[in-house]
C-alpha positions as CSV (number, residue, x, y, z in Angstrom):
1,M,0.0,0.0,0.0
2,S,3.1,2.2,0.1
3,D,2.3,3.7,-3.4
4,V,-1.5,3.9,-3.1
5,N,-3.1,7.4,-3.1
6,L,-6.7,8.6,-2.7
7,G,-8.5,8.2,-6.0
8,D,-6.4,5.4,-7.3
9,S,-8.1,2.4,-8.9
10,I,-7.6,-1.1,-7.4
11,A,-9.3,-4.0,-9.1
12,T,-11.0,-6.3,-6.5
13,N,-11.8,-9.6,-8.2
14,G,-11.8,-7.7,-11.4
15,V,-14.1,-4.9,-10.2
16,C,-12.5,-1.4,-10.6
17,L,-12.9,0.4,-7.3
18,T,-11.7,3.9,-6.3
19,V,-9.7,4.2,-3.1
20,V,-11.6,6.6,-0.8
21,A,-9.5,5.8,2.4
22,F,-6.5,3.6,3.2
23,D,-3.9,2.6,5.7
24,S,-0.8,0.5,5.5
25,N,-2.8,-2.8,5.3
26,S,-6.2,-2.0,3.7
27,Y,-8.3,0.4,1.6
28,S,-11.9,1.4,1.4
29,A,-14.0,2.1,-1.6
30,D,-17.6,3.2,-2.3
31,V,-19.7,0.8,-4.3
32,S,-22.6,1.9,-6.4
33,S,-25.9,0.0,-6.9
34,E,-24.8,-0.5,-10.6
35,T,-21.6,-2.3,-9.4
36,L,-23.6,-4.4,-7.0
37,A,-26.1,-5.4,-9.7
38,R,-23.4,-6.3,-12.3
39,T,-20.9,-8.1,-10.1
40,G,-20.7,-10.7,-7.4
41,L,-19.6,-8.1,-4.7
42,A,-23.0,-8.2,-3.0
43,N,-22.4,-11.8,-2.1
44,Y,-18.9,-11.4,-0.6
45,K,-18.4,-12.2,3.1
46,N,-16.2,-10.4,5.6
47,G,-12.7,-12.0,5.4
48,Q,-13.2,-13.5,1.9
49,V,-10.0,-13.8,0.0
50,V,-10.0,-11.8,-3.3
51,N,-7.6,-11.0,-6.2
52,L,-6.2,-7.4,-6.0
53,E,-4.5,-5.5,-8.7
54,K,-3.4,-1.9,-8.9
55,A,-4.0,-0.1,-12.2
56,M,-1.2,-0.6,-14.8
57,L,1.1,2.3,-15.4
58,P,1.8,3.2,-19.0
59,T,5.5,2.9,-18.2
60,T,5.3,-0.8,-17.2
61,R,5.6,-4.0,-19.2
62,F,2.3,-5.1,-20.8
63,G,1.9,-8.8,-20.0
64,G,-1.7,-9.7,-20.8
65,H,-4.7,-8.2,-22.6
66,M,-6.3,-4.9,-21.8
67,V,-8.4,-5.1,-18.7
68,S,-10.6,-2.2,-17.6
69,G,-12.1,-3.6,-14.4
70,H,-15.6,-3.2,-15.8
71,V,-17.4,-6.5,-15.2
72,D,-19.7,-7.7,-18.0
73,A,-21.4,-10.6,-16.2
74,V,-21.4,-13.0,-13.3
75,S,-20.9,-16.6,-14.5
76,E,-20.6,-19.9,-12.8
77,V,-18.0,-22.6,-12.7
78,V,-19.8,-25.8,-13.9
79,E,-16.9,-28.3,-14.2
80,I,-13.4,-28.8,-12.9
81,S,-10.9,-31.5,-13.9
82,N,-7.2,-32.1,-13.7
83,N,-5.1,-32.3,-16.9
84,G,-1.5,-33.1,-16.1
85,N,-0.1,-30.5,-13.8
86,S,-2.9,-28.0,-14.9
87,T,-6.5,-27.7,-13.9
88,E,-9.3,-27.1,-16.4
89,Y,-12.3,-25.0,-15.5
90,W,-15.5,-24.8,-17.6
91,I,-17.4,-21.6,-17.1
92,E,-21.1,-21.2,-18.1
93,M,-21.6,-17.9,-19.9
94,P,-24.8,-15.8,-20.3
95,D,-26.0,-15.3,-23.9
96,D,-25.1,-11.6,-23.9
97,I,-21.4,-12.2,-23.6
98,A,-21.2,-15.3,-25.8
99,P,-20.3,-13.3,-29.0
100,Y,-17.1,-12.0,-27.3
101,I,-15.9,-15.4,-26.1
102,A,-13.6,-17.0,-28.7
103,E,-11.2,-19.9,-28.7
104,K,-7.7,-18.6,-28.0
105,G,-9.2,-15.2,-27.2
106,S,-8.8,-13.3,-23.9
107,V,-11.2,-13.1,-21.0
108,T,-10.8,-11.8,-17.4
109,I,-12.1,-13.9,-14.6
110,D,-12.1,-12.2,-11.2
111,G,-9.5,-9.8,-12.5
112,V,-7.2,-12.4,-13.9
113,S,-6.4,-12.1,-17.6
114,L,-6.7,-15.6,-19.1
115,T,-6.7,-17.4,-22.5
116,I,-9.9,-19.2,-23.6
117,N,-8.9,-22.7,-24.6
118,S,-12.2,-23.9,-26.1
119,V,-15.8,-22.9,-26.5
120,A,-18.8,-25.4,-26.5
121,D,-22.4,-24.4,-26.4
122,N,-22.9,-21.9,-23.6
123,K,-19.6,-22.7,-21.9
124,F,-15.9,-22.0,-22.3
125,R,-12.8,-23.8,-20.9
126,L,-9.8,-22.3,-19.1
127,T,-6.6,-24.2,-18.4
128,I,-4.9,-22.9,-15.3
129,V,-1.2,-23.6,-14.8
130,P,0.1,-24.1,-11.2
131,H,1.7,-20.6,-11.0
132,T,-1.6,-18.9,-11.9
133,A,-3.4,-21.1,-9.4
134,Q,-1.0,-20.3,-6.6
135,E,-1.0,-16.5,-7.2
136,T,-4.7,-16.0,-7.5
137,I,-7.9,-17.3,-5.9
138,I,-8.7,-19.6,-8.8
139,E,-7.5,-22.7,-7.0
140,N,-10.3,-22.1,-4.4
141,Y,-13.0,-22.3,-7.1
142,Q,-15.5,-25.2,-6.8
143,V,-18.3,-26.3,-9.0
144,G,-21.0,-23.6,-8.4
145,S,-18.5,-20.8,-7.6
146,K,-19.7,-17.5,-9.1
147,V,-17.0,-15.4,-10.9
148,N,-16.9,-11.9,-12.4
149,V,-16.3,-12.0,-16.1
150,E,-14.9,-9.1,-18.2
151,V,-14.8,-9.7,-22.0
152,D,-12.1,-8.4,-24.3
153,V,-12.6,-4.6,-24.5
154,I,-11.2,-4.4,-28.0
155,A,-13.9,-6.7,-29.3
156,R,-16.5,-4.4,-27.8
157,Y,-15.1,-1.4,-29.5
158,I,-14.8,-3.1,-32.9
159,E,-18.4,-4.2,-32.6
160,R,-19.5,-0.7,-31.7
161,L,-17.6,0.8,-34.6
162,L,-19.0,-1.7,-37.1
163,L,-22.6,-1.2,-35.8
164,K,-22.2,2.6,-36.1
165,K,-20.7,2.2,-39.6
166,N,-23.6,0.0,-40.7
167,E,-26.1,2.5,-39.3
168,S,-24.6,5.4,-41.2
169,S,-23.9,3.5,-44.5
170,S,-24.7,6.7,-46.4
171,T,-21.2,8.1,-45.5
172,S,-19.1,5.3,-46.9
173,S,-16.1,7.5,-47.5
174,S,-15.6,8.6,-43.9
175,G,-12.3,6.8,-43.5
176,G,-13.4,4.9,-40.4
177,V,-13.1,1.2,-39.4
178,T,-14.9,-1.1,-41.9
179,E,-15.2,-4.8,-42.2
180,E,-13.1,-4.6,-45.4
181,L,-10.3,-2.7,-43.5
182,L,-10.4,-5.3,-40.7
183,R,-10.1,-8.1,-43.2
184,K,-7.2,-6.5,-45.1
185,S,-5.5,-5.9,-41.8
186,G,-5.8,-9.6,-40.8
187,F,-8.3,-9.1,-38.0
188,M,-11.1,-11.0,-39.8
189,S,-11.1,-13.9,-42.2
């Protein structure tokens, strides 16, 4: 907490919270009704272990995908199995986030940036290596555990740009992002 200041953002299980008070061992944050409705925070208990991550500085190494701390859905762990020295977790996803979940794409679970290893029906699989399990709360998950899910923010922006472009098809020479541009640039096949 030595470098924490009032107003800093600290992701708590992937939920971006603003520091309103702190001491050497803890911090406090206000939580809105919107945050309580969209995340699992309302069900947390006093003393519950959580993942914490300070906001990334633009001067530090970028070692994952872009994470905003804006949770898109609460999902449920529906299956857990061992695979060699790793553990596989199947997460059930709501229909509204399904378009953003892609094999070998990125997802954030309780603030942890992870790779999606496969997608089947309304579920996706994560393969967690021992280091990730030890450094996060993931090894505590059980079938039925509720998790905060944040989908890839770049996918959301691309979708929004394409939807706006389609809405305003009368201005085709605007120079904006188009499906043709994304295809030529290797983002779409």
